[in-house]
C-alpha positions, 0 to 999 in steps of 0.5 A: 531208445535203441543203441546201435554199435558202430561197425568198429565196435562190432569188429572189435567184438568179433575180434574178441570172439575170435580169439575166445574161440581160437583158445577154446578150439586149441584147448578141446581139439588140439592144433596139428603141425602139418606143413602141407595142409597148412600150405594148402589151407593158406592158399584157400584162405588167401583166394577167398580174401582176394575176393572180398570187396572190403577185407575186414580183418588183417 
């Protein structure tokens, strides 16, 4: 019998993997506080999210 993940379970797995990857990036590459770059990236991400039919994450 095949078992499939529900979309809720899949999202939870994606969120957990995202948290793990954030920790790995912070440790290996560091995080840079740059107000101008952060503002620019926030605008880009907000525009991308606005184009999604169904936003998946908060």
